[in-house]
C-alpha positions in Angstrom: -60.5 -43.5 -144.4 -61.2 -39.9 -143.2 -62.2 -41.3 -139.8 -58.9 -43.2 -139.5 -57.0 -40.1 -140.5 -58.8 -38.0 -137.9 -58.2 -40.6 -135.2 -54.5 -40.7 -136.1 -54.2 -36.9 -135.9 -56.0 -36.9 -132.5 -53.7 -39.6 -131.1 -50.6 -37.7 -132.3 -51.8 -34.5 -130.6 -52.3 -36.4 -127.4 -48.8 -37.9 -127.7 -47.3 -34.4 -127.9 -49.5 -33.2 -125.1 -48.5 -36.0 -122.7 -44.8 -35.6 -123.6 -45.2 -32.0 -122.3 -47.0 -33.4 -119.2 -44.1 -35.8 -118.7 -41.6 -33.0 -118.4 -43.9 -30.9 -116.1 -44.3 -33.9 -113.8 -40.6 -34.7 -113.9 -39.6 -31.1 -112.8 -42.3 -30.8 -110.1 -41.6 -34.3 -108.7 -37.9 -33.5 -108.5 -38.6 -30.3 -106.6 -41.0 -32.2 -104.4 -38.3 -34.8 -103.6 -35.9 -32.0 -102.7 -38.4 -30.2 -100.5 -39.5 -33.3 -98.6 -35.9 -34.5 -98.2 -35.0 -31.1 -96.7 -37.8 -31.4 -94.1 -36.8 -34.9 -93.2 -33.2 -33.8 -92.7 -34.3 -30.9 -90.6 -36.5 -33.1 -88.4 -33.6 -35.6 -87.9 -31.1 -32.8 -87.2 -33.4 -31.2 -84.7 -33.9 -34.6 -83.0 -37.5 -35.6 -83.6 -37.6 -37.4 -80.2 -37.4 -34.1 -78.3 -40.3 -32.5 -80.2 -43.5 -34.4 -80.5 -44.6 -32.0 -83.3 -41.7 -33.1 -85.5 -42.6 -36.8 -85.5 -45.9 -36.3 -87.5 -44.0 -33.8 -89.7 -41.3 -36.4 -90.3 -43.9 -39.0 -91.3 -45.8 -36.6 -93.6 -42.5 -35.6 -95.2 -41.5 -39.2 -95.7 -44.9 -39.9 -97.3 -44.3 -36.8 -99.6 -40.8 -38.2 -100.4 -42.2 -41.6 -101.5 -44.9 -39.9 -103.6 -42.2 -37.7 -105.2 -40.1 -40.8 -106.0 -43.2 -42.5 -107.4 -44.1 -39.6 -109.7 -40.5 -39.3 -110.8 -40.4 -43.0 -111.6 -43.6 -42.7 -113.7 -42.2 -39.7 -115.6 -39.0 -41.6 -116.4 -40.8 -44.7 -117.4 -43.2 -42.9 -119.7 -42.3 -43.3 -123.3 -39.7 -46.0 -122.7 -40.0 -49.5 -124.2 -39.3 -51.9 -121.4 -40.2 -55.5 -121.1 -43.6 -56.1 -119.5 -44.2 -52.4 -119.3 -48.0 -52.9 -119.1 -47.6 -55.0 -115.9 -45.2 -52.6 -114.4 -47.5 -49.6 -115.1 -50.6 -51.3 -113.7 -48.8 -52.3 -110.4 -47.3 -48.8 -110.2 -50.7 -47.3 -110.3 -51.8 -49.5 -107.5 -48.8 -48.5 -105.4 -49.6 -44.9 -106.3 -53.2 -45.3 -104.9 -51.8 -46.6 -101.6 -49.4 -43.6 -101.4 -52.2 -41.1 -102.3 -54.5 -42.3 -99.5 -51.6 -42.6 -97.0 -50.7 -39.0 -97.8 -54.2 -37.9 -97.0 -54.2 -39.6 -93.6 -50.7 -38.3 -92.7 -51.9 -34.8 -93.5 -54.9 -35.3 -91.2 -52.5 -36.6 -88.5 -50.2 -33.6 -88.7 -53.0 -31.1 -88.7 -54.7 -32.9 -85.7 -51.4 -32.7 -83.9 -51.0 -29.0 -84.5 -54.5 -28.5 -83.2 -53.8 -30.5 -80.1 -50.6 -28.5 -79.4 -52.5 -25.3 -80.0 -55.1 -26.4 -77.4 -52.4 -27.4 -74.8 -50.1 -24.4 -75.1 -51.9 -22.2 -72.5 -51.9 -25.1 -70.0 -48.1 -25.6 -70.0 -47.9 -23.9 -66.7 -49.7 -26.9 -65.1 -46.7 -29.1 -65.9 -48.1 -32.4 -64.6 -51.4 -32.1 -66.5 -49.5 -31.0 -69.6 -47.1 -34.0 -69.5 -50.1 -36.4 -69.2 -51.8 -34.7 -72.1 -48.6 -35.0 -74.2 -48.2 -38.7 -73.4 -51.8 -39.3 -74.4 -51.5 -37.4 -77.6 -48.3 -39.3 -78.5 -50.0 -42.6 -78.0 -52.9 -41.6 -80.2 -50.5 -40.2 -82.8 -48.5 -43.5 -82.9 -51.7 -45.5 -83.5 -52.8 -43.0 -86.2 -49.4 -43.3 -87.9 -49.7 -47.1 -88.1 -53.3 -47.0 -89.3 -52.3 -44.3 -91.9 -50.1 -46.9 -93.6 -52.1 -50.0 -92.9 -55.6 -48.9 -94.0 -54.6 -47.8 -97.6 -52.6 -51.0 -98.1 -55.6 -53.2 -97.0 -58.0 -51.2 -99.2 -55.9 -51.7 -102.3 -55.1 -55.4 -101.8 -58.2 -56.5 -103.9 -57.0 -54.3 -106.8 -53.5 -55.7 -106.7 -54.5 -59.4 -106.3 -57.6 -59.6 -108.5 -56.2 -57.2 -111.1 -53.1 -59.3 -111.7 -55.1 -62.6 -111.6 -57.6 -61.2 -114.1 -54.8 -59.7 -116.3 -56.2 -56.2 -116.0 -52.8 -54.9 -117.0 -53.8 -55.6 -120.6 -55.9 -52.4 -120.4 -52.6 -50.5 -119.6 -51.0 -51.3 -123.0 -51.5 -47.7 -124.2 -48.3 -45.8 -123.4 -50.3 -42.8 -122.0 -51.7 -45.0 -119.2 -48.2 -45.1 -117.5 -48.2 -41.5 -116.2 -49.6 -39.5 -113.3 -53.0 -40.8 -112.4 -53.7 -41.1 -116.1 -56.7 -42.6 -117.8 -57.7 -41.6 -121.3 -60.9 -39.6 -122.0 -64.0 -41.8 -122.4 -64.0 -41.4 -126.2 -60.5 -42.9 -126.5 -60.9 -45.6 -123.8 -61.0 -48.8 -125.8 -60.5 -51.7 -123.4 -58.2 -54.4 -124.8 -59.2 -58.1 -124.3 -58.5 -59.5 -120.9 -59.3 -62.6 -118.9 -62.2 -60.9 -117.2 -63.2 -57.4 -118.5 -66.1 -57.1 -116.0 -63.8 -57.6 -113.0 -61.3 -55.1 -114.4 -64.0 -52.5 -114.9 -65.3 -53.1 -111.4 -61.8 -52.7 -110.0 -61.2 -49.5 -111.9 -64.4 -47.9 -110.5 -63.5 -49.3 -107.0 -60.2 -47.5 -107.1 -61.8 -44.3 -108.2 -64.5 -44.5 -105.5 -61.9 -45.3 -102.8 -59.8 -42.4 -103.9 -62.7 -40.0 -103.8 -64.1 -41.3 -100.5 -60.7 -40.9 -98.9 -60.4 -37.4 -100.2 -63.9 -36.4 -99.0 -63.3 -37.9 -95.6 -60.0 -36.1 -95.3 -61.5 -32.9 -96.6 -64.3 -32.8 -93.9 -61.9 -33.9 -91.1 -59.5 -31.1 -92.0 -62.2 -28.5 -92.3 -63.5 -29.5 -88.8 -60.0 -29.2 -87.3 -59.5 -25.9 -89.1 -62.8 -24.4 -87.7 -62.0 -25.7 -84.2 -58.5 -24.1 -84.4 -59.8 -20.8 -85.6 -62.4 -20.7 -82.8 -59.7 -21.6 -80.2 -57.4 -18.9 -81.5 -60.1 -16.2 -81.3 -60.6 -17.1 -77.7 -56.9 -16.7 -77.0 -56.9 -13.2 -78.6 -60.0 -12.1 -76.6 -58.7 -13.4 -73.2 -56.5 -11.1 -71.1 -54.0 -14.1 -70.4 -50.6 -13.8 -68.8 -48.7 -15.7 -71.4 -45.2 -14.8 -72.3 -44.4 -13.2 -75.7 -42.7 -16.3 -77.0 -45.7 -18.4 -76.0 -47.9 -16.1 -78.0 -45.6 -16.4 -81.0 -45.8 -20.2 -80.8 -49.6 -20.1 -80.6 -49.7 -17.8 -83.6 -47.4 -20.1 -85.7 -49.4 -23.2 -84.7 -52.6 -21.4 -85.9 -50.8 -20.4 -89.2 -49.8 -24.0 -89.8 -53.3 -25.3 -89.1 -54.5 -22.8 -91.6 -52.0 -23.1 -94.4 -51.4 -26.9 -94.5 -55.0 -27.5 -95.5 -54.6 -24.8 -98.2 -51.6 -26.7 -99.6 -53.5 -29.9 -99.4 -56.5 -28.6 -101.3 -54.3 -26.9 -103.9 -52.5 -30.2 -104.5 -55.4 -32.5 -104.9 -58.4 -30.5 -106.1 -57.5 -30.8 -109.9 -57.1 -34.5 -109.5 -60.4 -34.9 -107.7 -62.2 -32.8 -110.3 -60.7 -34.9 -113.0 -61.8 -38.1 -111.3 -65.4 -36.8 -111.0 -65.4 -35.8 -114.7 -64.3 -39.3 -115.6 -67.1 -40.8 -113.6 -69.7 -38.5 -115.3 -68.1 -39.4 -118.7 -68.0 -35.7 -119.8 -66.2 -35.7 -123.2 -64.4 -32.4 -123.4 -60.8 -32.6 -124.7 -59.9 -29.0 -123.8 -61.2 -29.4 -120.3 -59.2 -32.7 -119.9 -56.0 -31.1 -121.1 -56.4 -28.1 -118.7 -57.0 -30.4 -115.8 -54.1 -32.7 -116.7 -51.7 -29.7 -116.8 -53.0 -28.5 -113.4 -52.8 -32.0 -112.0 -49.2 -32.3 -113.1 -48.3 -28.9 -111.6 -50.1 -29.3 -108.3 -50.3 -33.0 -107.3 -46.6 -33.6 -108.0 -45.6 -30.6 -105.9 -47.0 -31.6 -102.5 -43.6 -32.1 -100.9 -42.5 -28.7 -102.2 -45.6 -26.9 -100.9 -45.4 -28.5 -97.5 -41.7 -27.6 -97.2 -42.6 -24.0 -98.2 -45.3 -23.7 -95.6 -43.1 -25.0 -92.8 -40.1 -22.9 -93.9 -42.2 -19.7 -94.1 -43.9 -20.2 -90.7 -40.5 -20.9 -89.1 -39.2 -17.7 -90.5 -42.3 -15.9 -89.3 -41.8 -17.4 -85.8 -38.2 -16.2 -85.5 -39.3 -12.8 -86.8 -42.1 -12.5 -84.1 -39.7 -13.5 -81.3 -37.2 -10.9 -82.4 -39.8 -8.2 -82.5 -41.1 -9.2 -79.0 -37.6 -9.1 -77.5 -36.8 -5.8 -79.1 -40.0 -4.3 -77.7 -39.2 -5.7 -74.2 -35.7 -4.2 -74.3 -36.4 -0.8 -75.7 -39.8 0.2 -74.3 -41.1 0.9 -70.8 -43.9 -1.3 -69.5 -46.4 1.6 -69.9 -45.4 2.2 -73.5 -45.7 -1.6 -74.2 -49.2 -1.8 -72.7 -50.3 1.3 -74.7 -48.9 -0.1 -77.9 -51.9 -2.4 -78.5 -54.3 0.6 -78.4 -52.3 3.3 -80.3 -50.5 1.3 -83.0 -53.3 0.8 -85.5 -51.0 -0.6 -88.1 -50.3 -3.7 -86.1 -52.3 -6.9 -86.6 -54.0 -8.5 -83.6 -51.2 -10.9 -82.8 -48.5 -8.2 -82.7 -50.7 -6.1 -80.4 -51.3 -9.1 -78.1 -47.5 -9.9 -78.1 -46.8 -6.4 -76.9 -49.4 -6.6 -74.2 -48.2 -10.0 -73.0 -44.6 -8.7 -72.9 -45.6 -5.7 -70.8 -47.6 -7.8 -68.4 -44.8 -10.3 -67.9 -42.4 -7.4 -67.3 -44.6 -5.8 -64.7 -45.0 -9.1 -62.9 
C-alpha cells in the first residue's frame, strides 16, 4: 500500500513537472517559428537567386521552421484526449527524428558554404576563376540539400514501417511520451504489451543510436570546418593584401558566422545528447533528468530563434564595419589611415586591417 502511494505521488509530481515543460516548449517553439519565418522572409525579399549564400540559409531556416511547428504541435497535443493519441504520438516522434537529423545536415551545409565563400573572397579579382568556383560550389550545395532531406527519411523508414506493423505505439500510451524527445526515466519505463516487444525495443535503441551517430558526425564535421576557417582567417590577417575595406568587412562577417553558428548548434543540442546518453547508460537520477528536460525544452526548441539572432547580429556588425571604414576613408589622410593600425591599440585586429586596407586602396 505504501509503495502504491509513493508511486502515485511520484507520478503526480512528474505530471506537474511536464506541464511546466509543456509551456516552456510552447513559448520557445513559438519564438523559434517567428525567428525562422523572419529569416525566410528576408531571404525571399533579398532574392535568394542573386546570393548563393542565402540559399543554404533559406533551407536551414525552413528546416528550423518545420522543427518549430513540430515542437509547437507536440506542446499543443500534450495533455489532450484525442482519438488514437498513442498512434499520433508515435508517428510524430518518427517525424521529429527525421527533422532533427535533417537540421544537423542543413547546419553542416550552411557552415560549409560560409567556409567556401570565406576561401573564395580574396580571389574575386580573378573573375573567371571565381565564377567557375561559384558554379561548382552551387552544384555541390544542391546535391547536399537533396541528401540532407533524403538520408534522414531513409534512415527512419524502418522505425515508421516496422514500428506501426509491430504496434510499438502501445508503448506511447503514457501521456508524458507525447512531448519533446520524451522517454520516461528507466525506473518508470514499464512497456505495455505489444505485438512484438523485442522489435519495439530494438527500434527504440536504433532511433537513439541514429540520433547520436548523426550528432557526432555533424559535431566533428563542424569542428573541422571551424578550425579550417580560423586558420584561413589568420592567414588573411597576416597577409599584407590589397583588398578593399568592404571586402575585409565581408571576410570578417563570414568568419564570425562560421564561428557562431556552431556555437548556436551546440547550445541547442547538447542537453538532448547528454540526456540520450544518460538513457543509454540507465542512470536513475530524477533531479538530473528534470534539469536536463528543462534545458532541453529551453535550448532545442529555440534553434530557429538562435539562428535568426546570429544572422541578425552579424548583419548589424557588417553594416557597422562598413560605416566605420567609409568614415575613416572620408575624414583621414592616407598617412593617418596607415598609421592607425600601429597607434590605435584599442582597436581589434580586424578594424586595424580595415584601416590599412582603406589607406592602401586610397593610395593606389
